[in-house]
N, C-alpha and C positions, 0 to 999 in steps of 0.2 A: 928114439926121443926119452921114452920112459925107461926107468929101471926097475930096482926091486919094490915089491911092495911093501910100503912102510907100514901101513897098519890096514884094517877094518873098523869104523867105528859106529858104535850100538848107541841110539838114542835108550835112556831110561829114567823112567819117573822116579825110581828109589834108588839111589846109588848105593847105599850101604847094603842092600837085599842083593845088587847084581856084584857089588864085591864079594859079599860072603860066598855066593854062587863059583864065582871064579876061583877064589882064593882056599876056602872051606870045602866044596864041594870037589871041584876040579883039581886043587893042588897046586894053583898058578901062582908066581911072584908078582903080587900086585902094589902101584906105588901108592903113593899120599895121593889124597885129592889136592886138584890143583885150581884154582879160580883163575878165569881169563874173561875180566870184564869187558875187555875190548871186543871179545867174539860172543860174549852172552852165554859162557858154560863152564861148568866145573867139570874137569876131566881127571880121570885115570886111565892109567894104563896098565893092562898085563901084558907081561913079558912072556913071549914065548919062544922057542929056541929059532924060528925063523922068520919071525915077526911079532906084530904087537897086535892087541886089541883095545881100543880105545873106548872107553864108557864115558858118556854124555849126558849130563845133566844139566836143564834148565839153569841159567843165572840170569835175574833180571826180567823187567816185564817183557823186552823186545827180543827177545833170546828166540832163536832160529829152531831150536829145539823144543820149545814151548809150541809152536806152530806144529811142528812134526809130532808132537805127543797128541796134540788135538786129533788130528787123524788118525795117530796109530797108537791108542791108550796103551797098548802093551809093549809099546819099544820097537825095536828092532833096527834093521841096518840102515844106518844115516848115509856114508860115503866109504869110499876105498880112497885112501892116497897113496900115491906112485912118487918115486922119486927122481928127481930130476938134476943134472948136473948143473943147469943155467937156466933159472926160472924165466929171465928176461928174455931170452933166447927162445926159450920154449912157448912163451905168451907169445910172441912175435908169430911165431911159425903156425901157431893154432889161430890166432886172428885171421891170417893171410888164407885160412883155411876155411873160414868161415866158422869157426867155433866162438862160442860165446863166453866169456868170462863175466862172473859175478860180481857183485859189487861196482866198485869205480874203476876194476881193470887191474888195479896194481897190488902187487903182492903185500902182503900185511905179515908179521911176524906171529909164529904160529906156538903152539904148545911146547915144542922143541927148542925155542928160540932162533927158529929159521925163517925165511921167507916162505910163505906159502900163497896159493890161492885158488880158487873153486870154479868148475866147469859147470856150466848148464847139463843138467842130465838130460835134457832132450837132444842134447847134441852126441851122447855116449849111452847109447841103449836103454834109457832110462835109470841110468845111474849118475847120483853126484858124485864128482871127481876132484879130488884135491890133488895138486901137486905140492911137493915138498923139497926144495933145493938143499943138495947135501953137499 
């Protein structure tokens, strides 16, 4: 069902500092920051030859990243994102196997303009999983 690793998301308190680490220290290509108010985050993508790193900063009072940073002040890995061909079929299969989809269970448009949804970390070895339709 899952395809390629699309990205690993890292929550950060200071986006400018994180961008400088990846761009200036590690020499990576880094995108411009994009606000996603519907997700409560500002994102920056670090382009790697085989995948991406998504840097996430809280946006707004109800940001899930704010809650993450309250527990992890230094930031850290927030989720991994895998590609799927058909997010509806993947969701139906996962639900039939007892997996829990976060939110209202319906895909939303993510940072790449494609449908995404998140799976409960307790069902996936303690890891928050994002699925993105490609």
